[in-house]
C-alpha positions in Angstrom: 3.8 -15.0 -13.0 3.2 -11.7 -11.2 4.8 -8.7 -12.9 5.6 -5.3 -11.6 5.6 -2.0 -13.6 8.9 -0.3 -13.7 8.9 3.5 -13.6 11.0 6.5 -14.8 11.8 9.2 -12.3 8.8 11.1 -13.6 6.4 8.2 -13.1 6.0 6.9 -16.6 5.9 3.2 -17.2 9.3 1.9 -18.2 8.8 -1.8 -18.8 7.9 -4.7 -16.6 9.8 -7.2 -14.4 8.8 -10.4 -12.6 8.0 -9.6 -9.0 10.3 -12.4 -7.9 13.2 -10.5 -9.6 12.4 -6.9 -8.4 13.6 -6.7 -4.8 17.3 -6.8 -4.1 20.1 -4.4 -3.2 19.5 -2.3 -6.2 15.7 -2.5 -6.5 14.5 -0.4 -9.5 11.8 2.2 -9.0 8.4 0.6 -9.5 4.6 1.2 -9.1 2.8 0.0 -6.0 -0.1 1.0 -3.7 -0.9 1.1 0.0 -4.4 0.9 1.5 -5.9 1.7 4.8 -9.3 0.0 5.4 -11.7 1.1 8.1 -14.9 -0.3 9.5 -18.1 1.8 10.1 -16.8 2.9 13.5 -13.6 4.3 12.0 -11.3 1.5 13.3 -8.3 0.7 11.1 -7.5 -2.8 10.0 -3.8 -3.4 10.8 -1.9 -6.4 9.5 1.4 -8.1 10.4 3.2 -9.2 7.2 3.8 -13.0 6.8 7.2 -14.1 8.0 7.8 -15.8 4.6 7.8 -12.4 2.8 11.0 -11.2 1.2 10.6 -7.6 2.4 9.9 -6.7 6.0 8.7 -10.1 7.1 6.7 -10.2 10.4 6.4 -6.4 10.5 3.3 -4.6 11.5 1.9 -2.4 8.7 -1.1 -0.8 7.1 -4.0 -3.0 5.8 -2.7 -4.1 2.4 -0.1 -3.2 -0.1 0.6 -4.5 -3.6 1.5 -3.9 -7.2 -0.8 -3.2 -10.2 -0.4 -5.7 -13.0 0.4 -4.3 -16.5 -2.8 -2.8 -17.9 -4.7 -3.0 -14.6 -6.5 0.0 -13.1 -4.9 0.8 -9.8 -8.2 1.1 -8.0 -9.1 -2.4 -9.2 -5.7 -3.5 -7.9 -6.6 -2.4 -4.4 -9.9 -4.4 -4.4 -8.2 -7.4 -5.9 -5.3 -7.5 -3.4 -7.5 -6.9 -0.4 -9.7 -9.8 -1.4 -6.7 -12.1 -2.0 -4.8 -11.2 1.1 -7.6 -10.6 3.6 -10.8 -12.2 2.2 -12.8 -9.0 2.6 -14.3 -6.6 0.1 -12.9 -3.0 -0.1 -15.7 -0.5 -0.9 -15.6 3.3 -1.4 -11.9 3.1 -2.5 -10.7 6.6 -2.4 -7.3 8.1 -3.4 -5.9 10.2 -0.5 -2.1 10.5 -1.1 -1.4 10.4 -4.9 2.2 11.4 -4.8 3.6 9.2 -2.0 7.0 7.8 -2.7 9.6 6.2 -0.5 12.8 4.2 -0.5 13.8 2.0 2.4 16.6 -0.5 3.1 16.4 -3.6 5.2 19.2 -4.7 7.5 20.2 -7.4 5.0 20.5 -4.8 2.2 17.2 -5.5 0.3 15.6 -2.3 -0.9 12.0 -1.2 -1.4 11.8 1.7 -4.0 8.3 2.6 -5.0 5.9 5.3 -6.1 3.1 4.2 -3.9 -0.2 6.0 -4.0 -2.2 5.6 -0.8 -6.0 4.8 -0.7 -8.6 4.7 2.0 -11.5 2.3 1.8 -14.2 0.6 3.8 -13.9 -3.0 4.8 -16.9 -5.3 4.3 -16.9 -8.7 6.0 -14.7 -10.5 8.5 -11.0 -10.9 7.6 -9.9 -14.4 6.7 -6.2 -13.8 5.9 -4.0 -15.7 3.4 -1.2 -17.0 5.7 1.3 -16.6 2.9 0.7 -12.8 2.9 -0.6 -12.0 6.4 0.5 -13.4 9.7 -2.2 -11.7 11.9 -4.5 -8.7 12.0 -6.1 -6.4 14.5 -8.7 -3.6 14.5 -7.4 -0.4 16.2 -8.5 3.1 17.0 -7.0 5.4 14.3 -6.2 8.3 16.6 -4.4 6.2 19.1 -2.6 4.2 16.5 -1.4 7.4 14.7 -0.2 8.9 18.0 1.7 5.7 18.8 3.4 5.6 15.4 4.4 9.3 15.4 5.8 9.1 19.0 7.7 5.9 18.2 5.8 3.9 20.7 4.6 1.5 18.0 7.0 0.1 15.4 5.6 -0.3 11.9 7.0 -0.7 8.4 9.0 2.3 7.1 6.4 3.2 4.5 3.5 3.0 7.0 5.4 5.3 9.4 5.9 7.9 6.6 2.3 7.5 5.4 0.8 8.0 8.8 2.8 11.3 9.2 1.1 12.5 5.9 -2.3 11.1 6.6 -2.8 12.9 9.9 -2.5 16.2 8.1 -5.7 15.3 6.2 -7.7 15.6 9.4 -8.6 13.6 12.6 -11.4 11.6 11.0 -10.1 9.1 8.4 -13.6 8.6 7.0 -13.7 12.4 6.2 -10.3 12.6 4.5 -10.8 14.4 1.2 -10.4 12.6 -2.1 -7.2 13.6 -4.0 -7.0 14.6 -7.6 -6.2 11.6 -9.7 -4.3 13.7 -12.1 -1.6 13.9 -9.4 -1.0 10.2 -9.7 2.2 8.9 -11.4 1.3 8.9 -15.2 1.6 5.1 -15.2 -1.1 4.9 -12.6 -3.6 7.2 -14.2 -6.7 5.8 -15.8 -5.7 7.3 -19.2 -2.0 6.4 -18.7 -0.2 4.1 -21.1 0.6 0.8 -19.4 3.1 -1.6 -20.7 1.5 -4.8 -21.8 2.5 -8.2 -20.4 
């Protein structure tokens, strides 16, 4: 059973809950991650969420999102989820937005409510998506994609839209974005943080 780490308002771990029970109209604050994977040419791997997913089904979004398991290093989580969802290896996993947080509400009232650090990584291999997680994928030019998102020409998930607005401030070349200070992560996501045990 997949579990999600619940958080206090200051980012400390505050228990765990089954993922199947987390998302509803009063979703508690919890720990997640988002990742943006690029190939050697700087193209971004975009995905469309599976239509069976509870939150934002069938919506275009960044490469991969997920939730660290209790006791799991968040960088390890990125690699694990990328392998599971897309069948590729994530290398050079780099923290770029340690403090990203958002809350979004679907038309049916289901809420996402996450502290969601953002990572950049390199993609190694050809994607072979898990259809229960990913409906489709495409490789896109980062600059064109970012411009389309910021101008509203391209609809993406609410977290992706907010993240792109912050990522463009890091510079025009995603492969040159600076690594962020891990001490700025929520305490529950830091390597020396105290994680609740399953």
